C-alpha positions in Angstrom: -4.8 -2.0 7.7 -7.1 -2.7 10.5 -9.4 0.0 9.0 -10.5 -2.5 6.3 -12.2 -4.5 9.2 -15.0 -1.8 9.0 -16.0 -3.4 5.4 -15.8 -7.1 6.7 -18.6 -9.1 8.2 -17.9 -9.9 12.2 -17.7 -13.5 10.9 -14.6 -12.7 8.9 -12.8 -10.4 11.7 -13.5 -13.1 14.3 -11.8 -15.7 12.0 -9.0 -13.2 11.5 -8.2 -12.9 15.3 -7.7 -16.6 15.6 -6.1 -17.4 12.1 -2.3 -18.1 12.3 -1.9 -17.0 8.4 -3.9 -13.5 9.0 -2.0 -12.8 11.9 1.3 -13.2 10.2 0.1 -11.2 7.4 -1.0 -8.4 9.7 2.4 -8.6 11.2 4.0 -8.7 8.0 2.3 -5.7 6.7 2.7 -3.4 9.8 6.5 -4.3 9.4 6.3 -3.4 5.8 4.7 0.1 6.7 7.3 0.7 9.1 10.2 0.0 6.4 8.6 2.2 4.2 9.2 5.3 6.5 13.1 4.1 6.1 13.1 3.7 2.5 15.1 6.3 0.8 17.0 4.7 -2.2 14.5 3.6 -4.7 11.6 5.4 -6.5 8.5 4.4 -4.6 6.2 7.0 -3.1 4.2 5.7 -0.1 1.2 7.7 -1.4 -1.5 6.9 1.3 -4.4 5.0 -0.2 -7.7 6.5 0.5 -10.3 4.1 2.3 -12.3 4.4 -0.9 -9.3 3.1 -3.1 -8.7 0.4 -0.3 -12.4 -0.7 -0.6 -12.2 -0.9 -4.3 -9.2 -2.8 -4.2 -11.0 -5.5 -1.9 -13.9 -5.4 -4.5 -11.5 -6.0 -7.4 -9.6 -9.2 -5.7 -12.9 -10.7 -4.5 -14.5 -10.5 -8.0 -14.1 -13.1 -11.2 -10.8 -12.8 -13.0 -10.8 -10.2 -15.7 -8.4 -9.9 -18.7 -7.7 -7.0 -21.3 -6.5 -9.2 -23.8 -6.1 -7.8 -27.2 -6.1 -4.0 -28.3 -7.6 -1.6 -25.7 -10.1 -0.4 -28.3 -11.3 -3.6 -29.4 -13.5 -6.7 -28.0 -13.8 -10.1 -29.2 -16.6 -12.6 -27.7 -14.7 -12.4 -24.5 -16.5 -9.6 -22.3 -14.9 -10.0 -19.1 -12.5 -7.0 -19.1 -12.0 -3.7 -17.8 -11.0 -1.9 -21.1 -13.4 0.8 -20.6 -11.9 2.0 -17.3 -8.2 1.3 -18.6 -9.0 3.9 -21.4 -10.3 6.3 -18.9 -6.8 5.9 -17.0 -4.9 6.3 -20.3 -7.0 9.5 -21.1 -6.1 11.1 -17.9 -2.4 11.0 -18.7 -2.8 11.7 -22.3 -4.5 15.2 -21.2 -1.7 15.4 -18.3 1.3 15.0 -21.0 -0.6 16.9 -23.6 -0.6 14.1 -26.3 -3.4 15.7 -28.2 -6.9 14.5 -29.1 -5.7 11.6 -31.1 -3.8 9.0 -29.3 -3.3 5.3 -28.2 -2.3 3.4 -25.0 -2.8 0.9 -22.4 -1.6 0.1 -19.1 1.3 -2.0 -19.0 2.7 -4.2 -16.4 5.5 -1.8 -15.7 8.1 0.7 -17.4 10.2 -2.1 -18.9 7.3 -3.1 -20.9 6.4 0.2 -21.9 10.1 1.2 -23.3 9.7 -2.0 -25.5 6.6 -1.0 -26.9 7.9 2.5 -27.7 11.0 0.8 -29.2 8.6 -1.6 -31.1 6.5 1.3 -32.2 9.6 3.1 -33.5 10.6 0.3 -35.8 7.2 -0.3 -37.0 7.0 3.3 -38.3 10.8 3.4 -39.6 12.0 -0.4 -40.0 15.3 1.1 -41.4 16.1 3.3 -38.6 18.8 3.4 -36.1 18.2 3.2 -32.3 19.9 5.6 -30.3 19.8 5.8 -26.7 22.0 7.3 -23.6 24.2 5.4 -21.4 22.3 6.7 -18.4 18.8 5.1 -19.9 17.0 2.9 -17.8 18.4 -0.9 -18.0 15.4 -2.1 -19.5 16.2 -0.1 -22.8 19.2 -2.4 -23.5 17.2 -5.4 -23.2 15.7 -4.6 -27.1 18.5 -2.9 -28.4 20.4 -6.0 -29.7 17.2 -6.8 -32.1 18.1 -3.6 -34.2 20.9 -1.4 -35.3 21.6 0.8 -32.3 24.0 3.5 -31.2 24.8 4.1 -27.3 25.2 7.7 -26.8 27.5 8.8 -23.9 26.6 11.1 -21.0 28.6 14.2 -20.0 29.0 14.0 -16.1 26.0 13.4 -14.0 23.9 11.2 -16.3 23.3 14.3 -18.7 23.0 13.1 -22.4 25.9 14.2 -24.6 23.5 15.9 -27.3 26.3 17.0 -29.4 27.5 13.4 -29.7 23.8 12.3 -30.4 23.1 14.9 -33.2 26.6 14.4 -34.7 26.0 10.5 -35.0 22.5 11.1 -36.1 23.6 13.3 -39.0 26.5 11.2 -40.1 24.3 7.9 -40.4 21.4 9.9 -42.1 23.9 11.4 -44.6 25.5 8.1 -45.3 22.4 5.9 -45.4 19.4 7.8 -45.0 18.5 5.9 -41.8 15.9 7.7 -39.8 16.5 8.2 -36.1 14.6 6.2 -33.5 15.5 7.7 -30.1 14.7 7.0 -26.7 15.0 9.9 -24.3 14.6 10.2 -20.6 12.8 12.4 -18.3 14.3 11.8 -15.0 17.4 9.2 -15.3 17.5 6.5 -12.7 20.6 7.5 -10.7 20.6 11.4 -10.8 17.2 12.4 -12.2 18.6 14.4 -15.2 16.2 15.2 -17.9 17.2 15.1 -21.7 17.0 18.2 -23.8 13.9 17.0 -25.9 13.5 20.5 -27.7 16.9 21.0 -28.7 17.1 17.5 -30.2 13.5 17.9 -32.0 14.5 21.2 -33.4 17.9 19.8 -34.9 16.0 16.7 -36.4 13.3 19.0 -38.1 15.9 21.7 -39.3 17.8 19.0 -41.1 14.7 17.1 -42.3 15.6 13.8 -40.6 12.7 11.5 -40.1 12.6 10.5 -36.5 10.5 8.8 -33.5 11.0 9.8 -30.2 10.0 7.7 -27.0 10.1 9.5 -23.7 10.7 7.4 -20.7 9.1 9.4 -17.9 8.9 6.6 -15.4 9.5 8.8 -12.3 8.8 12.5 -13.1 6.0 11.8 -15.4 3.9 11.0 -12.4 4.5 14.4 -10.9 1.1 16.6 -10.8 1.2 19.5 -13.4 0.5 22.1 -10.6 3.6 21.5 -8.9 6.0 24.5 -8.4 9.9 23.8 -9.0 9.1 20.4 -10.4 10.3 18.7 -13.6 6.8 18.5 -15.1 6.5 17.1 -18.6 4.2 19.2 -20.6 2.9 19.4 -24.0 4.5 16.6 -25.5 2.9 16.2 -28.6 3.8 19.7 -29.7 7.2 19.4 -28.7 7.5 16.4 -31.1 7.5 13.1 -28.8 5.8 10.3 -30.4 5.2 8.2 -27.3 5.8 8.5 -23.5 5.5 6.3 -20.4 4.8 6.6 -16.6 5.3 4.2 -13.7 2.2 4.2 -11.5 4.0 2.5 -8.7 6.6 5.2 -8.7 5.7 8.9 -8.0 2.0 7.9 -8.2 2.3 5.6 -5.4 0.1 2.7 -6.4 0.9 -0.3 -4.6 0.9 -2.6 -8.0 3.7 -2.5 -10.4 2.0 -0.7 -13.4 2.8 1.8 -16.1 0.9 3.8 -18.5 2.3 3.9 -22.2 0.8 6.6 -24.7 1.5 7.0 -28.2 0.8 9.4 -31.0 -0.4 6.4 -33.2 -1.8 2.9 -32.9 0.2 -0.1 -33.8 -1.0 -2.5 -36.6 -0.8 -5.4 -34.9 -1.8 -8.9 -35.9 -5.5 -10.0 -36.0 -5.9 -13.2 -33.8 -8.8 -15.0 -34.5 -8.7 -17.0 -31.1 -9.3 -13.7 -29.3 -11.4 -12.0 -32.3 -9.1 -8.5 -31.9 -5.7 -7.2 -33.0 -2.6 -8.1 -30.6 -1.4 -4.8 -30.4 0.4 -4.8 -26.9 3.7 -6.3 -25.6 2.3 -8.3 -23.0 -0.9 -9.7 -24.9 -2.9 -10.1 -21.8 -3.0 -7.8 -18.8 -5.4 -7.2 -15.7 -5.5 -4.1 -13.7 -7.5 -3.3 -10.5 -9.3 -1.0 -12.5 -11.5 1.1 -10.5 -9.1 1.3 -7.6 -6.5 2.5 -10.0 -8.9 5.1 -11.5 -9.7 6.4 -8.2 -6.2 6.4 -7.1 -4.9 8.2 -10.1 -7.8 10.6 -10.1 -7.2 11.6 -6.3 -3.6 11.9 -7.1 -3.8 14.0 -9.9 -6.2 16.2 -8.1 -3.4 17.2 -5.6 -4.3 20.8 -4.3 -1.0 21.7 -2.6 1.4 23.5 -5.0 4.3 22.6 -2.9 3.8 19.2 -2.3 6.7 18.2 -4.4 9.3 20.6 -3.4 8.5 20.8 0.3 10.4 17.9 1.5 13.1 18.3 -1.3 14.0 21.8 0.2 13.8 20.7 3.8 16.2 17.8 3.1 18.7 20.1 1.1 18.7 22.5 4.1 19.5 19.5 6.3 22.5 18.5 4.4 23.8 21.8 3.9 23.6 22.5 7.6 25.7 19.5 8.3 28.4 19.8 5.6 27.2 16.7 3.9 28.3 16.9 0.1 25.8 15.8 -2.5 24.7 16.5 -6.1 21.4 17.2 -7.2 20.1 17.9 -10.8 17.9 20.9 -11.2 14.4 20.5 -9.8 15.3 16.9 -9.0 14.2 15.1 -5.8 17.4 12.9 -6.0 20.4 13.7 -3.9 23.7 11.8 -4.8 26.1 11.2 -2.0 29.7 9.9 -1.9 30.3 6.3 -0.4 28.0 6.3 2.8 28.9 3.4 5.0 27.1 0.0 4.6 25.2 0.5 7.8 23.6 3.6 6.6 23.0 2.2 3.2 21.2 -0.8 5.0 19.2 1.2 7.4 17.9 3.5 5.1 17.8 1.2 2.3 19.9 3.3 -0.2 20.7 2.2 -3.7 24.4 2.1 -4.4 26.4 2.2 -7.6 29.9 2.9 -8.7 31.0 6.0 -10.8 34.1 6.5 -12.9 35.7 9.8 -11.5 39.3 10.6 -12.7 39.9 7.1 -13.9 38.8 5.7 -10.6 35.8 4.0 -9.3 34.0 5.9 -6.7 30.9 4.6 -4.7 27.7 6.5 -4.6 24.4 6.1 -3.0 21.4 8.3 -3.9 18.6 9.5 -1.8 15.0 9.9 -3.4 12.9 12.4 -1.3 9.2 12.1 -1.5 6.3 14.0 0.1 5.6 11.1 2.3 8.9 11.1 4.2 8.6 12.5 7.6 10.8 15.4 8.7 12.0 13.4 11.7 13.4 10.4 9.8 14.9 12.6 7.0 16.8 14.6 10.0 18.0 10.9 11.2 19.3 10.3 7.7 21.0 13.6 7.5 22.6 12.9 10.9 23.8 9.6 9.8 25.4 11.0 6.7 27.1 13.5 8.6 28.4 11.0 11.4 29.8 9.1 8.6 32.0 11.9 7.5 33.4 12.4 11.2 34.5 8.8 11.3 
């Protein structure tokens, strides 16, 4: 953080040295950086911000308020927005996901808003549709399901969507009522990092001439660069029949603001609002982003040259667990390791996310460890040793 002083006049840095609030802030953020080294339970990649991105953040938060209200492609009389930059960010991810030349999207407040937008677009296209989603879907999906006819599809074992149950339910309802299938699928489930079988589901829908809309929640894995080896990268989504997709920018992308990019194959109609002189096509209505800092960070992140950046630490940690005899479950290509019942002390020290699973009719406590390139080998070894010590108590 002290490197930022290079950009500040001496009068400001002198004031910092005597300001109680400033010194409290420096102490707090130094502590936050230390805590980040021991954070393994939640999907937040501590991707280092370049000096250029840090400076652009300073410029943004020292500038007049900007509001990207209304549709990303429209402007009313209000001209203090960053929509031109927002469009460039959306275009980068549309290219990454293979959403074709014709698409629409925006930078939302987070994955929950993006999932809400996907569901809204599905019912805008097929108002008489039925919403299908997995019990392993992100909890934000259930926020909107009660507004629509819906079916929750069970998982098989470790968050794997029961595709047979989904297709059977879709076909049965379509045969009875002709209801289109509005489906939310996941590319990297919250607890286990499983990926739903998009290709098999789309093939069935097309074969049976069932109208459908598929929204793909790729909050975590969607941020992985396309050049990464042994990584669950989401590619060619438009050709594969996906109608909309979202990725969280505060997860694998590692931006310090909670944001998401939502991209759809078609633009919502929205209502023309005279007050802003534009169509209201987004869920949030108004939105503000540190535009150039975010654009620079995303551009740098997507240009990662090392092809083993994703898998290097994943392989290293897996070897640590195997060497110490620690049992775990890891989905194919996932960076998430699910461990049985770590002690409360270990969970607290390494900030592990805990949850219960039903196994043979009984509840078992689990915790998952999410490995990112920013994790240090020394601290990963400390975690593996702590998990091993739990076994020997």
